[in-house]
N, C-alpha and C positions, 0 to 999 in steps of 0.2 A: 745617884738615879738619873738626874734632872743632866749631867757630865753622859752618861750612855745615852740617853733620848739625844744632844744633841747630836754624838758624834756617829750614831746609827740614819740622824737627819742631814748629817754633811756627805755617808758614802754614798745613800741612795740621791744627792745633787749630782753625785760625782758620774756615778755610772749611768743616769739620765743623759750627763752632759756629754759622757765620749762613746754613745748607743752609735754605732754608724748610719748615717742613711743612703739613700739610695733610686736611682727613678721612678717615679711612681709612674709603674712601665703595667700595673697592675689596674691603674683607675684607664682602664682603655671603654670600657664603657661609660654612655653619655653618661655622668655625675652631676646634681645641683649644683650649683653655686655657693662657693667659703670661700672663710679664710686663707689668704694668701701665703702662704711662708716667702717670708723676705731674706733674700738674694744676697749677700755684698753684691755692691758691682765697681769696688776700688780697688780690684786686680788687676796686675802690670800686666802689658803684651806678650804672658810669656805661655806656654804651650804646657795640658795638660789632659792629656782624655783618657776617658777610663773607656776598654775596651773590653768588648765581652773578649771571655780566652775561649772560644770553642777546644772541645775535645778533642785533641793528638796535633794538639795545638802547641810552641816553645814558649815558657811561661816568661815573665819579664816582657808582655806585651806592652804593659803601664807603664810610663812614663815616669823613673825617678827626678828631684832633682838635678840631678849630678848628670841623666841622659839627656832633661832637657838644656843640660847648656854646653854637651857635647855636641847635641845637635844644634844649634844655632851656629857654630863654628863649622856647619854643615856649608858648603859652597855651590850656587847651582851654576849644570855650566850653559853655553850660549843657545844649545837644543832645549834646555830643561828651561831653562827663562821665555822663551819664545812659547810652551805648550801653557803654560802658566799665566801669558796672553792673549793667550788665541780664547773666545769664545767655543761654547759650546752649545747644542743643540738645545736641554732645557739647562740655560746661565740662567745665574742669580746675579743681581747687584749687590754688592757686600761695598760696607763698612771699611775702614783703616785697620777695627779688632778686626772683623772677622778676614779683611784679606789676609791679616799676620796668619791670622787662627789655619787659615787653606792650607797659604804657607809652607805653616807645619807642616800637618798633613801629607801633603806632597813630597815633602824633603824626606818621611819617617819613610811611606809606604815606597819613596823610588829610591832611598839611599840607605838606613840605619835596619829597616826591617822591608825590604826589596827581596828579599829570600821566603820568608813569607807569601809579602803580595803573588810572588811567581806560582806559589803554591795554592795560593785560592785564585790564580784565572785556569789553573789546570784542571781545575773541582769542579770553578763555570761550567765548561765546556760541555759538562753531563747534564745540564740543566739551562743553561741561559737559553737555546731555542725552543723549548716546550714554555717558555716562560715569554720569550717572548710573542710567539701565539697566541696565548692568553692574553696578555697585558694589549695586543693588536682588534682581537678579539673584543675589548671591552671599551675601546678608545681610549686605552691613557697613556698620559707620553710616553714615547719608546724606552726615554730615557729613565725608565722607574725602575728596568728590570736588571739595573746594577746596587739594586738595594741593601741587595744581603751578600755584599762586596765589608756594609755599612753593617751587618748587622750579623753576618755569624760565620764572613770567612767562605760560604757557600757549602758550611760543615754542616750535613742536616744532624749531627747527631751533641751540635752543639746549645749547651744548656748555658745560661747567665745563673748569677750568683743568688738572682733574684725570684727565676724558678720559670724563667725563657725561656722555648725550645726552639727548635729547630732552622729551616734559611732562614724563615722571614719572625723568625724570634716572638711568639706569640704565647704571650701570660695563660695558664689553662680558664679564665675562665671566660676570652674573647675568644679563644681557641674552640672553645663550647658555642660560643655565642652564634659564630659563624659557618657550623654544621661539622668541628671536630670533634675528634670520640679523644678525649681524653680520659683515661682510668687505668685500673691492672689489666686490662686484654690488653690495650692499643695507648697512643700515644700519636695519634692523627699528626702533629703539630710536625713531627718526625716522617711524614709524608710529602716527599718533593713535589708531588702535582696537586693533591687534596690540597696543601695547602698554599700554592703559589693560588689556587683559587681563590681561597679566601683573603690572602694576600689583598686581591685586585677589588676586590667585594669593601675590605676595610678601607682602601684607597679610596675605593671609587667614591663610598659614604662619608668621608670623610671632608673629601673637597665641597663635596655639596653641603656638609655642614660650615666650613668657613668661606667657601669658594674662595679661598687663596690656596696655592701650592704651599707656599712659605708655613701657613701657620698651619697647613693639613702635614708635612713632613715634619714639625716640631711638636704635631697630636702624634704621629703616627709613635714617637721616641718616648715623649711621657703621656700620652696619655688624652685624648680630648677633652677629660675631665679636667685636670686639671691647666689646658692652656683655657679654655672657656672663663677658666678660675680668675686667672690670669687677669684675661683681655677684661674681667666684671668687676675685679677688684682696682688694676689701674686706669679705666676707662678708654682704655688704649685696643683698635679693632685694628690695627696692623701689626705684621711678625716686625717690623723694626722697631718702633716705638715700642714692642714689649721685650725686645733681645737686652735694649738697651737700659731699664729699667732692673727692682732685682725683685725681679715678676719668675722669671724660671730660673730652672737651674744654669748649670755650666757646662752639663754636657748638652742639657736642650740647646744652647746658647750656641751651641761647637756645630749642631748635629746637619746643621744645611753644611758649613764652612768643608765639613768634610766629607762632604757628598759629592762635593762639589770637585776638592782634587783628587775625589775617586774618579769621577767622569772625565777632568782634564787627559788621568792617565789613560784609560781604559778606549778614548778616541784618540790617541797619541802612543803608541802600542809601541810602534816601529819607530818611533824616533825616538821614546826613552829606551830602547834598548832590551824592547823585552819580544816574547813570541807572540804574537798575534795570537787571534783566539779561534778555536778550528769549528766552525758552527755544523763541518761534519761530523763530529765523533762520538756526538752520541748517539749509546745502546741502545740496537733497532728490539727492542721491549714490548709485548704484549700482553695486555690487563687479563685476566682469568678469573671468572668466578668461584668462589667458596663455600661449602657448606657451613653450616654451626659445624663448630666443635672438630674439625677439621683438622689431622697428623701433619704438620708443615713439615717437623722434621719428614716424617713417612717421604712425606712430597717430594722435600727435596733429594729426600737420596735417590728416588726413581727417577729424579730427572738426572740425578748425574754432579748433582750438586751437592759440595760441603756447605758447612750450614752456618758458616761465614759469608760465602760467595750468594748467598740465598738472603739471609737477613742486611746484605747489602744489597741487595733490590729493596730489601723491604723491610726499611729499620724500622715502621710501623708498631710494628708485632711487636709487645715484651714476652712474649708467653712461646712456644714450642707448638700451641696447638690456640686454632683463631677463637674467638668468642662461642660461648655456648648459647647467645640467646641473638644473635644477626647472621647476614650472609658478608661476607667479607670480599675483598680482593687481593690479590696479588696478583708482582709482573714478576715475569720472567725473559729470557732469553728466546727470539720468536724460535728458533731451532730446538724448541724444551715443550713452546705450547702444545705440543699433538700430544706427547710423553704424555706432557703433567695431566692435561683432558682426558684423556685413558683410564690411568692408575684415579682419579677422581668416581670415572664411573665400573669402573670394577668392584668385584666383593671384597677385594684387603683394603676399600678406603670408604668402610662404614662409617658412620658418622658419628661421630666423638669415642674412635677409636684410638685416640690421642689422650687417654682415661685413665686413672684404676678403680678398679671395684674395690673399697676396703672395707675390711669388714668390723663392728667394734668390737671391742675390749671392754674387761671391766676397770674402769677408773676413765675411760672416756670424757670425751668432752668435744661439745662444738670449738671452743677455744683451745682444747690440746691437738687437737687434728688442725684447725687453722695456723699452728704455729708449725707443725709437725711436717705440711706441707708446702707451709708459703702461703695460705691462699683464701683471701679473707671469709672470716664467716661468713655474713653477707651474699657473696660467692656463694657459699658453699651448699647453701640453703636453699639460693636460688635455680642450682644444679639439679637438685636433689628435695624440690616442687614442696619445701615445708615451710614453717615455720616459727615450727614449733623446736625451744630451747631441749626438750626430749630426747632422750637415744637408749637403746634398749640391747643390753648383751647379742651378739649374733647377729646384729641388724645390721645391712651391707648399703654402704653410699659409695658415691662416685665422686673423683678426685679427681681434678683435673691438675696434671704436672710436663712438667717442662722433659717432653721426646717419651712421656708414658708409655708403659706396653699398657694393651688390648686391654688385659685383665691383672687382678695377684694375687691367683691360685696357682696353687702347681699341672703343668700341664707340660705333654711335648710341643704344642706349640704357645707356648709363651716363652719354653727355654729355644724355640726356636724364631723368635721375634726378639726375645731379648740377644740372640747374639748376632742376630740382622744388623741391629740397631744399638749395640752395646756399645758405652761410649769409656768404659776401663778395659783396659788389658791386663790380668792377673801374673802378678809377677810373683819369682817363685818366693817362696817362705811366706806367702801374704796368706791371711784365714779373713774368713767373713766379716767378725770381731774386727778385726783393723781396718780391713776398710771399710763397714760402716761406721765408725768412729772419722777416719778420714772424713768424711763427708757429710758426717751428720745426719744420722741415717739408722732411721732406725732398722735394727738388725731382722727381724721378722720382715718388714717391708723389704726390703733388700732380698730376701732373700723368695719371697712370696712375687717380687716384679721379675725373680731368674727363674720360675716353675722348682728351685731348690729346696726338696723334702731333706736335704742331709747336709748338716753344714761339711763333711768332711770329702765332699767329692770335689767341692774348688780344685782345677787345675793348671797349672803354669800354661800362660797361653790363650786361656779363655775369655771369651769376652763377658763383663757383666755391663749390665743396664742400671745405670747409680737416677732412683727416681728422684725429683723435684729439683732443685734448679742445683748441675751442678759446680759445687764448690766444698771450700770445706767451709770445716765450723770457724777455724780462725782468719780465712780469707774474704768474707762480700767480695759477689759477685756484678760488675755491671764500673759504670764511670763515675769515680769518688767527686764531689762537689764539699769546698767546704764552705760552709754554709754557716753567717753570724749573725746571730737573732736580734731580734729589733725588737721595737716598745710595741707589745698585744699579740707576739707570738707564743703560740703554746705548739706541743710538743707533736697534737693532733692536727695540726692548722699548715706547718710545716712538710708534716706527712701525707698529708692532702694535698698540697704545691706544690711535690716532686713523683705522689703516686705510686707511696711504701704507706707500708706499716705501721703506726708507730711503734708499735711494739719489736721493729725493726732499729728504728732510732736509741730505742732504750741498748741495743746488746750490741750495736757499730760505740755506742756513745755511753759504754758502762754506766747508766744511769740505769736507776730507781723506778717504781714505779710512781713513787712518789716527791724524787727531788723535781725543784723549782730549779728550771734553767730562766734568767735574764740576761736583758738586751748586752748587747756587748759577746757573749758566751758562741762560741766556736764549736757548732753542729757535722760532723762527718755524717755524709747523708752519697750510697749506694744508686746512681737511676744506671737500670737496663737501659 
């Protein structure tokens, strides 16, 4: 028994030692000073950046020791050396270690990962003019508009492994603090326009806190709470003393050199052989206010836009229907603005037209309905204006679903609506039972959503609307993130961080209701 207890203690110690750590971007809101984790400062002058890997980016941007060795062998041209030595408008004074780190970042973006940086440059053209306008209004240093190169590669759908999202990589708590909605309906951290205003406010606040842009940028990376604690613990009040001691992580110490490398490049694109940024190529968009519960899929089709095109312009929406509890705005090509406005004013655009009317059956519960339609119980109750846990057979409730039909009753209107918004074309040999199993949709719900009373009436070529998220039971939708469990994590906490349900995490990872997760475990998360 003593030996067994000893082995258990040893295993627990090993697990805690192996748990990975990440920058404290959750600590972006001011926190009381506390003890600072000591970071060894006996590293050699090597380069091993931790880069957020945005969605759609090639894997492997983190440098392995082999790649570091390869990078050290890269030689700079005369033009590149000249650019490295030149000053930029927003310059920093760097010591030897930082200068080496900056040079290594410069080599990576101009040599080994040049194609990736070219992709980021092309993406940036859609957003840089707007960002510059906002930052100039705030009287912020104009070079700060290039921070998204460091944060996300100008990918609005970028998610970090820690849960930061969007161009500016806001954590959920920080985003909400600066007015961004982050919930089941929307993730406005992915709205490039709203998040830019939030980032400008946040950077302005950080500069007011520290009265120093070095410290403000370090705080943007690590969180002002961590930087404040480091200053209190060390007794230092300037950036250089902090980074030369064991008070900040290596990623944070390298943040300014990385940003400076980006500035050196973007200010000398043509000299370095890059295509210059086209400041006139931003799309001509107009903002349109929409009512609560607007059917976004119907709106996009009325504008002759595919859903993917609409979602690209409006990445903050996580559903094909707008939030039921508030107005929202969509961005549309200017030439489609009047068409969209006319549609929203027409009878065919009734509020909550993107919802289903569902009839309670024997055995139903809020939890079962929540699981069936992938809608949190709290939102279901809010939509139906009830706090009661009781449901009675025959009762009707409304259920939001991605691209749902106007109602779930069998009628010619429903059939016509389903035909116009159909997401699946019936193939020869298909049966409704097969289709319902393929998309993990209840058979009765599938029939009701398409106005079908006789399952034998199905014909090849017919369009069917598939209610709920369009995905098979075996293939969850969205971008996959492999999250590593940390000390103190719970499934509920991880689900809240990424805006999903804990029950989904259990399904995606084959976890039972009472299964324990431990530091170091890998959890699959699918983010819409």
